[in-house]
N, C-alpha and C positions, 0 to 999 in steps of 0.2 A: 447486533452491538451497538452497545451502548451509546448513546450519543452523546452525553458529555466525555464518556473516552475516546469519542472519536475527535473533540473537539483537542483535546489537548495532547493528541499521537501529536510528534509529526518523524521527519522522515532520520531518523541516525545517519546520515549521509550527510543531510546540509543543512539540515533542524527546514524542510521547505515544509507546506501544508500536505496531507495527502490525502483521498477521493477516493473515496470505497469504490467497490465494484461487486454492486452486491451478489448480481447473479455466478460469480465466477470465487465467491472468497477471496478478496486477498485489498491490502489496500494500496492506494498506487502515488508513484511520485513522479509527477510528469516532469521537472526539470531534468534529474534525473532518467529516466522510466527507466525504475525501476518497480517492481509489488509487490510484495512481500503476504507474505499467504496469511489468511486467515485461519482459523484451527480450531475446531473447538470450540467455535466463539469466544480461542485465545490469537489475539493478534505478536503473529512472530516477528520483532519486529531487529532478525538478526539480517544484514547484509549477505551473510550466505548465507540461506536458505531463501535471499529474492531470486525471481527472473528477472528475464530484462528483457523485458521491451520487444517487440519488429519492431523495425522501420517505418511499417503497414497498418501493423495496431489502430485500434481504434484507442480513446485513454479516456476518456469521457468527460 
């Protein structure tokens, strides 16, 4: 994923910063504990497509 794109993307729910998890191909919002998928190098920034992180899941 392009570093400049990552700098400007924010969580669509809380507008907070996102963390890239390359291994899982996700962008993670620590505040909302949501993981947004990256499909074909395109981040899917829809709350309905986000996955809730488990309570014991490491955010990174």
